[in-house]
ZANU-326276 format. One record per residue (C-alpha): residue number from 1; x, y negated, z negated. Coordinates in nm, 4 decimals. Each point is the difference from the previous one (the first is absolute). Layout:
num,east,north,up
NUM,X,Y,Z $
...
***
This chain:
num,east,north,up
1,0.0000,0.0000,0.0000 $
2,0.2870,-0.2368,-0.0764 $
3,0.1357,0.0592,0.3511 $
4,-0.3416,-0.1032,0.1385 $
5,0.0068,-0.3218,-0.2034 $
6,0.3521,-0.0767,0.1187 $
7,-0.1007,0.0669,0.3606 $
8,-0.2950,-0.2388,-0.0331 $
9,0.2191,-0.2723,-0.1493 $
10,0.2729,0.0423,0.2616 $
11,-0.2523,0.0076,0.2854 $
12,-0.1743,-0.3095,-0.1308 $
13,0.3257,-0.1877,-0.0392 $
14,0.1041,0.0910,0.3557 $
15,-0.3350,-0.1382,0.1179 $
16,0.0582,-0.3248,-0.1906 $
17,0.3485,-0.0252,0.1513 $
18,-0.1473,0.0533,0.3483 $
19,-0.2482,-0.2837,-0.0604 $
20,0.2848,-0.2202,-0.1274 $
21,0.2113,0.0706,0.3095 $
22,-0.2780,-0.0418,0.2554 $
23,-0.1979,-0.2814,-0.1612 $
24,0.0667,-0.2949,-0.2294 $
25,0.0365,-0.0393,-0.3754 $
26,-0.3653,-0.1094,-0.0085 $
27,-0.1009,0.3428,0.1326 $
28,0.1887,0.1834,-0.2742 $
29,-0.1470,-0.2342,-0.2614 $
30,-0.3494,0.0881,0.1212 $
31,0.0685,0.3680,-0.0734 $
32,-0.0134,-0.0675,-0.3752 $
33,-0.3254,0.1322,-0.1449 $
34,-0.1889,-0.2495,-0.2162 $
35,-0.3581,-0.0658,-0.1036 $
36,-0.1727,-0.2717,0.1985 $
37,-0.0895,-0.3345,-0.1518 $
38,-0.3031,0.0445,-0.2239 $
39,0.0796,0.3589,-0.1020 $
40,0.1673,0.0346,-0.3381 $
41,0.2927,0.2302,-0.0584 $
42,-0.2241,0.2162,-0.2168 $
43,-0.2640,0.0138,0.2743 $
44,0.2613,0.1108,0.2533 $
45,0.1270,0.2584,-0.2479 $
46,-0.3515,0.1434,-0.0418 $
47,-0.0549,0.0139,0.3772 $
48,0.3335,0.1756,0.0616 $
49,-0.0650,0.2435,-0.2862 $
50,-0.3514,0.0914,0.1146 $
51,0.0988,0.0380,0.3666 $
52,0.2948,0.2232,-0.0866 $
53,-0.2090,0.2109,-0.2402 $
54,-0.2638,0.0512,0.2705 $
55,0.2737,0.0874,0.2490 $
56,0.1445,0.2681,-0.2279 $
57,-0.3466,0.1436,-0.0680 $
58,-0.0517,0.0169,0.3776 $
59,0.3445,0.1475,0.0683 $
60,-0.0346,0.2907,-0.2420 $
61,-0.2772,0.1903,0.1781 $
62,0.1072,-0.1109,0.3467 $
63,0.3633,0.1001,-0.0149 $
64,0.0402,0.2465,-0.2856 $
65,-0.3161,0.2082,-0.0404 $
66,0.0620,0.3311,0.1778 $
67,-0.3719,0.0799,-0.0056 $
68,-0.0914,-0.3037,0.2095 $
69,-0.0667,0.0930,0.3644 $
70,0.1336,-0.3370,0.1156 $
71,0.3395,0.0328,-0.1736 $
72,0.2685,-0.1020,0.2443 $
73,-0.2516,-0.0868,0.2727 $
74,-0.2005,-0.3013,-0.1085 $
75,0.2357,-0.1224,-0.2721 $
76,0.2086,-0.2358,0.2188 $
77,-0.3068,-0.1617,0.1535 $
78,-0.1878,-0.0417,-0.3277 $
79,0.3045,-0.1245,-0.1909 $
80,0.0697,-0.2566,0.2706 $
81,-0.3653,-0.1030,0.0010 $
82,0.0075,-0.0489,-0.3774 $
83,0.3178,-0.2104,0.0156 $
84,-0.1485,-0.2104,0.2799 $
85,-0.3252,-0.0524,-0.1881 $
86,0.1712,-0.0785,-0.3313 $
87,0.2487,-0.2385,0.1623 $
88,-0.2843,-0.1722,0.1836 $
89,-0.2156,-0.0296,-0.3135 $
90,0.2615,-0.0682,-0.2668 $
91,0.2911,-0.1349,0.2011 $
92,-0.1376,-0.3509,0.0435 $
93,-0.0234,-0.0367,-0.3796 $
94,0.2896,0.1916,-0.1531 $
95,0.2293,0.0507,0.2954 $
96,-0.0969,0.3645,0.0427 $
97,0.3296,0.1652,-0.0813 $
98,-0.1085,0.3286,-0.1680 $
99,0.3656,0.1102,0.0080 $
100,0.2850,-0.1330,-0.2160 $
101,0.2536,0.0537,0.2807 $
102,-0.2078,-0.2202,0.2327 $
103,0.0297,-0.2905,-0.2418 $
104,0.3443,0.0665,-0.1446 $
105,0.2090,-0.0102,0.3172 $
106,-0.0941,-0.3513,0.1210 $
107,0.0474,-0.1294,-0.3552 $
108,0.3473,0.1530,-0.0198 $
109,0.0882,-0.1665,0.3296 $
110,-0.1467,-0.3406,-0.0922 $
111,0.0816,0.0048,-0.3747 $
112,-0.3517,-0.1215,-0.0812 $
113,-0.1144,0.2179,-0.2910 $
114,-0.2940,-0.2166,-0.1149 $
115,-0.2992,0.2287,0.0641 $
116,0.1896,0.3272,0.0385 $
117,-0.1230,0.1386,-0.3317 $
118,-0.3571,0.0137,0.1355 $
119,0.1063,0.2242,0.2875 $
120,0.2117,0.2278,-0.2157 $
121,-0.2378,0.0416,-0.2948 $
122,-0.3271,0.0104,0.1986 $
123,0.0813,0.2886,0.2355 $
124,0.1859,0.2008,-0.2641 $
125,-0.2830,-0.0394,-0.2515 $
126,-0.2614,0.0606,0.2707 $
127,0.1804,0.3155,0.1101 $
128,-0.0008,0.1296,-0.3551 $
129,-0.3703,-0.0806,-0.0384 $
130,-0.0851,0.1662,0.3321 $
131,0.1993,0.3102,-0.0935 $
132,-0.1712,0.0175,-0.3387 $
133,-0.3426,-0.0327,0.1628 $
134,0.0834,0.2834,0.2389 $
135,0.1261,0.2225,-0.2813 $
136,-0.3055,-0.0699,-0.2155 $
137,-0.2750,0.0156,0.2613 $
138,0.1498,0.1870,0.2946 $
139,-0.0661,0.3671,0.0592 $
140,0.1886,0.2514,-0.2080 $
141,0.3150,0.1157,0.1762 $
142,-0.0131,0.3432,0.1564 $
143,0.3008,0.2133,-0.0842 $
144,0.1765,0.1230,0.3082 $
145,0.3163,0.2044,-0.0183 $
146,0.3099,-0.1527,0.1526 $
147,0.0538,0.3149,0.2073 $
148,-0.3170,-0.0731,0.1970 $
149,0.1308,-0.3428,0.0986 $
150,0.3385,0.1456,0.0921 $
151,-0.1675,0.2346,0.2483 $
152,-0.1809,-0.2770,0.1850 $
153,-0.3377,0.0551,-0.1608 $
154,-0.0085,0.3758,0.0614 $
155,-0.0831,0.1979,-0.3155 $
156,0.3035,0.1718,-0.1416 $
157,-0.1635,0.3423,0.0376 $
158,-0.0089,-0.0479,0.3783 $
159,0.3689,-0.0896,0.0349 $
160,0.2584,0.2674,0.0745 $
161,0.2492,0.0373,-0.2826 $
162,0.3432,0.1655,-0.0084 $
163,-0.1252,0.2425,-0.2688 $
164,-0.2601,0.1472,0.2366 $
165,0.2457,0.0399,0.2850 $
166,-0.1497,-0.2907,0.1941 $
167,-0.3523,0.1465,-0.0029 $
168,-0.3023,-0.1617,-0.1560 $
169,-0.1968,0.1935,-0.2570 $
170,-0.3728,0.0635,0.0605 $
***
């Protein structure tokens, strides 16, 4: 997981550098996430927290529930649709970050840390809330042996083993 976080931060910083090289300083300054005039820091924090919590609650059945018939098929479309909808609804007020790496990289480039705390605390707290909601109210996990996954979804009893001389047992 730490490697994923590092990859997000490095990728985001490369994107900020690309904007800095291609465009002006004003363009990199506009990458900083901040609440709009009229929205308090606390209001932006609540919006970021709620949007991230809803995103995690959506992600859990879409991308991790093996019982869901749409797993791996509809997940990319529905996740993208959620991000689009949330950014369209919440973005004009809070900035619509939903991801600490999205807000951290421009701030590191511009050294403007004023509102950064909102976009670190909100998504992290929202992620924890969303995960807790899924654990409390989601379906009970179904135990599945690791050997079944290692055989590509084929039950272990149907896979030839060295002990049986390469033959499956009836």
